[in-house]
N, C-alpha and C positions, 0 to 999 in steps of 0.2 A: 785671335786676331785683335789687333788694337788700331783703333782709328782716332784720330784727333778732329775733333769740329770746333773750331773758335778756341776758347779757354777748356772745353768740357771734352774729357776722353772716356768713350765709350767701349765697354768690353763685352762681346758678343762669344759666350760659352759654346763650346762645340763639343760632339762627340759623347764620350762616357760622363763628362762632368754633366751636360745637359741631361741625362738621363737621373742622376744623383739628385740634381736640384729638384726635378719634378717629382721623385719618390718623397723627398722631404716634405714638399710642399703639400702633396696629397695626404702625408701622415699626419702633418699638423692639423689638416683641415678634417680628416676623419677620425683620427683616435678619440676625441672627444665624446664620440658616440657611444664609446665602450665602457664609459664609466655610467652605471646606471644602476638605480635604486629600486631593488627587488620590490614587488608588494607584500603586505603581509599575507603569510599562510591563512587560507581560510578565508580571505575577505572577497573573493573573485564570486563564487557561484551565488545566483539570487533565486532562480528556481530549476528544480524543486528545492525546497527548503526544508522539507520532511512532514510528514502528515497526510500527505495528498494522496488521494485513490485514483488511479489511472487504469483504463480498460486496456486490455490486451488488443492490438490493433489499431488503436486510436492514435492521433498526432498530436504531440505536446512540444512546446519551445522549450527547450533548455535554454536559460539566459545566465548572462554574467557580466562583469564589469570589471574590466583590465587598467583602470586608470592608474597612471605611475610607474607602468611599464613601457619603456621605448627600447627600440633598438633599431639594426638595419632592418629586418624582418622579425614578424612576431607570428607563433602559430599555436593552436590549441590543441591538446589531446583531450579526448573525451572518454570516459571508461565507466562501465556497469558494474554492479554487485547485485547479487540474489542474496546475500549471506552478511549483511551489516559491514560490508566491507572486508572480510576476511579474505575474500579471492575476487579478482577482478576480469572483466572480458572489455576488448576494446570495442567503442562504436564508431569513433572515427579519430584519426590522428593525424596531424600536420595541416589541421585547418587554418588558411590564412585568414589573419586579422586585419579588417579594414574599417577604421571608426568604431565607437563603441555608445551605448551597452550593445553586447553582442547576441546572437541566438541562434540556435540550430533546432530544426525541426527533426524530431525523434519520433519515429514510429515504434510505440512500445511493443515489445518482442513477447513471444507466448511463454512466459515465465512468471507463473502466479506466484507470489510470497509477499508477504508481509515486512519483509528486511530488504527492501530494494533500495539503491543508493546510486547517486552518480557521481563522478570525481572529475574534477577539472584539472588540466596542468597547461600553465602558460609559460611558452619557451620564448627565448629572444637571442638573437645572433647579434654578436658585437665583434668589432675588428681589435686587434691588439699588434704590439710591436715588439719585436725581439731586443730592441734598444740598441742595436749596432748601427753601423754607417758604411753602406746604407740600411735603414732598417727592413727588417724581413716581416711583412704584412701578412697575418693570419686570421681566420675567423673562429669564432668559438662560439656554440650553444649552451645558453645557461638555462636554468630555470627561475623565471621570474615571479612565480605565485603559484599556488594551488590551492584547493578547498575541495571539500565533497558536503553532499545534503546531510541530513538526519534520514532515517528510515521513512521510507512511503510505502504503500501498497499498490501492486501490480495484480489485477483481478481479471479473471475470466469473464467474457461475455456470455457465455452459454452456463447457466446454472447446473449444479449437482442437484436433481431432483430428489425427493423423500420417496422411501419405497413403502407399499403398502404391507403391513403385518397382519398376519391371519390371526384373528383373535382366539384365546383359548376357549375350549368347550369343555361341558361336563364338569362345571364346579360342584364340589360337594363340601359341606363343613359339619364336622361331627365332633359333639360335645366329649372330649377326652377327661376332664373334670370340670370343677367349679371355675376354675383359673384359667382354662386351657381349651382352644377350640383348633381342631388339626383340618387343614385345607387340603384338597387335592385338585387336580385339574388335568386337562389334556392338551400339550404343548402341539399347537398347529403351526407356529411360525417357524421358519427356519434362519430368520436373518435378524433375530433381535438380539440386543446386547444385555438387556436387563428385563424382569418383570417388577411393575410396581405393584405393591400389594395395599390396597385401599380399604378403609371400614369406616363405616358411620353408625349411628345410633338414632334411632327414630327418625325424625323428618331432617337431622342435620345434615352439612354436607359430607363428602366422602373425603377423607384425610389419608396420605401416605403413611402406613405404617413402616413399611420397610421396601428394601429392594433386594430381590433375590438374582442369582446369575441366570444367564441364558439355560435353556432346555430345563429348568426347575420345573418339577410337576406336583410339588407339595410343600407345606409349611405349616409349621406349630406355632400359633400365636398364642404365647403364655403371659401371665401375670395380668388376666383378666379379673375383673371383680364381679361377682354375682349380682346379676341384674334382673328385671323384669323385662328389661327391653332388650330383644334377641338382635346383636349386633349383625350388619349387612356387610358383606366382602365384595371387592371388585377387583380381578386381575387384569394389568395392562401390561402387553408388551412394549417395549421401549427400544428405540435405536437412534444414535444420533443422525442430524440432518444437517450437511454442509450447507452453508450459506452461500448465496449468489455472489456475494463480494466480501471475500476474506477481510477480517479486521473491520468491517462498515458497521456491523450490527451491535454498538457500543449502546442503544437504546435497547433497555430491557422492557418488555412487554409480558403482561400476565393477564389472562383470561380466566374467567369463571362461569361455568355453565349456568344457563340462565340468568345470568347477571348482566345488567345493560350499562354496566362500567367496568373498565378496565384499567389496569394500574401500569403507568408509564414512567419509569424509573422510580417506582414507589408512590407515585402520585395516582389518585384517583380522576380517570376523564371519561367523560360520557362516552359511549362508542356512536352514537348517534343522538344529540341533543335536541332534535326535532321528532326524533320517533325511539322511545324508550323500548318497543316491542323489539329492537333487533340485538339479540343477545347470541352468545356462542351456544352452539346446540349439538346433541349425538343423535345422528340419525343412521340407523341400521349398523351401529358399532363406530362409525366414523364421527369423528369431532368437526363441525363446521364453523368455520371463525370468519368475521368480517374483513373481507379484502380491501375495501376502501379505506378502513380505518387503519389496518396494519399498513398499508401502502403510503399513505399520506404520515404516518407517524415517522416512516423511515426515510421520509425525504423524496418519496415518488409521487408522480401525478396519476390519478386513476379516471379514467374515461369511460363513459357506459354509451354505447351505441343502440338505442332503442330498435332501430330498423333492422340492425344484422344481430342483436342480442348479444353482443361483443363486449367485452370487456378488456382494456388497453392500459397496461401498468407501463409507465414512461420513468426510467431513473437516469440521471438526475432530473429532477423537476425542472422543466424549461423556464 
């Protein structure tokens, strides 16, 4: 319909033409949102970074930053691996983004490993046009960026306790020649991995001569030199002890029976600077070590309650 008002002619579109004009205007307003520059791969995840130690059942925030990724809607997929990223399982997918930086409160699963990883994938939705007339508007979901952490540790809160090993008995030593002593003993342990054969002369300290396999009951110590000092032997059953926190114990502690200093990563450190009488001892075949020194060297807080006669070890140190 045409109407003339003064010298101005107005045109009022109707019907199908109106729909076409609306679609064209909408396309012109919306289509630019589809032209998005994705973030660089690996630039998103901030925590964990790798190297952390997280306990099973505790809650930690997975955090990320998705600057530069824009679209009609943005979502995040979070995945978890226990084998350095060879296989993945879903933590949460299609998380809606609103502002940045972002975080997700994650309850650490019961999956102890030293090769845990977190992966993040950011998706964005854009509009696109067929280019015809009228244009056909469609939505497309694209990957705007992704990244994953380095390996970190997931540790069980309940420790694997060491088992008691029964000491061997009836140790005998017979001189087979001027350069050989034959040892024999009764094997009382059922869960040892190896036996340490230790020897000393005079007032010196015992030193490990060799190790023999579990269930062994004899050993020939050859290559000895004739001496007026008769060597003494000590047989010790050994089995591996699983640490409370896999991968945590990068600190190496060495103790010496009767000595007031220990080695911490190779450096000599007093066990108790105020009391040199605190030393490792062997009582009734069991080795007693200073708990406070060990705990504090491994990042724990050790508290003593005199009234209850109670020792409390807290890790990590508050």
